[in-house]
N, C-alpha and C positions, 0 to 999 in steps of 0.2 A: 557522588551518588548518581547524578544525572547522566554522567558518562557511562557508568555501568548499565544503567537502564537502557540506554541507546544500544549498547553492545548486545544485551540480551534480546532486545527487540529485533535487531538485525539477524541474530542467529535464528530466531523463531521465523522470521520472514524467509530466510534461505531454506529452512526446513519445510515450510509450507509450500514454497514454489517447487522444491524437489519432489515432494509428495504429490502435488497436483499434476506433475508431469509423469511421474513413474507409475502411479496407480492405473490410469487409463491404458498406458502402454502395456503393462504387465497383464491386465485383465484381457485386453484384446489379443495379445500373443497367446495367453493361456487358452482362450476360447478358440483361436485359430488352430493351435496344436491339437486340442481336443476334437474339433471338427475334422481335421485332417486324419486323425487316428480312427475316428468313428466311421466316417463316410468316404475315406480315401480320396480327399479333395485337396486343393491347394489354397485354402483360405488364410493361412498364416501370414503371408506377405501383405495382402490387401488389408487385413485386420491390423497388422503391425503399423502400416501407414496411417490407418484410421486412428489408432491409438496415439501415434505421434502428433497428428493434427489436433486431436482432442486435448492432449496434454499441453501442447503449445497454446491452444485457445484458453485453457484453464489458467495457465501461468500468466498470459496476457491480461485476462480479466482480473486476476488477483493483484497483479502489480499495478494496473491502472487504478483500481479502487484504493489501493494504499497511497498512490501518488495524489489522487484527488483528496483523500482525507488529510494528508500532510499539507497540501496546498490550502485547504480550508482552515486548518489549524494555524498555518503561517499568516493567512489573511486576517484571521480573528486577532492574533497577537499584534499584528501591525495596526489594526483599527484601535485596539486597546491602548497601544503606545501613543498613537496620535491623539486619542481622547485625553490621556493623562497629560500630554504636553500642552494641549489647548487649555485644560483646566489650570495647569500650573501657570501658563502665560496670563490667563484671566486673573488669577489670584495676584500675580506680581503687578498687573496693571491696576488692580483695585488698591493695592498697597501704595503704589506710586501716586494715584489720585488722592488717597487719604493724606499722604505726606504733603502734597501740594496744597491741599485745603488747609491743613494745619499751619503751614508757613504763611 
């Protein structure tokens, strides 16, 4: 079950990154084409470049936020594992002390 959850999460992540790149690009190109048709200018290329830059920035921000969230989750899991191991070691030490006292 956990493996399927990871697969679905990865598919969603890829879709989010693709949309965060495509939407600004298409909006800027559509605006450029409309401006070129309306005012007989050449805004399509600069707006297309602007859309690519905006999409790249969106993808970068999205991926970095996911990386930070995963790193925080991994760090929390590591801290919980360490805490469990310390508690287990303390319990074993208490049992050993009780055994020594009894003997």
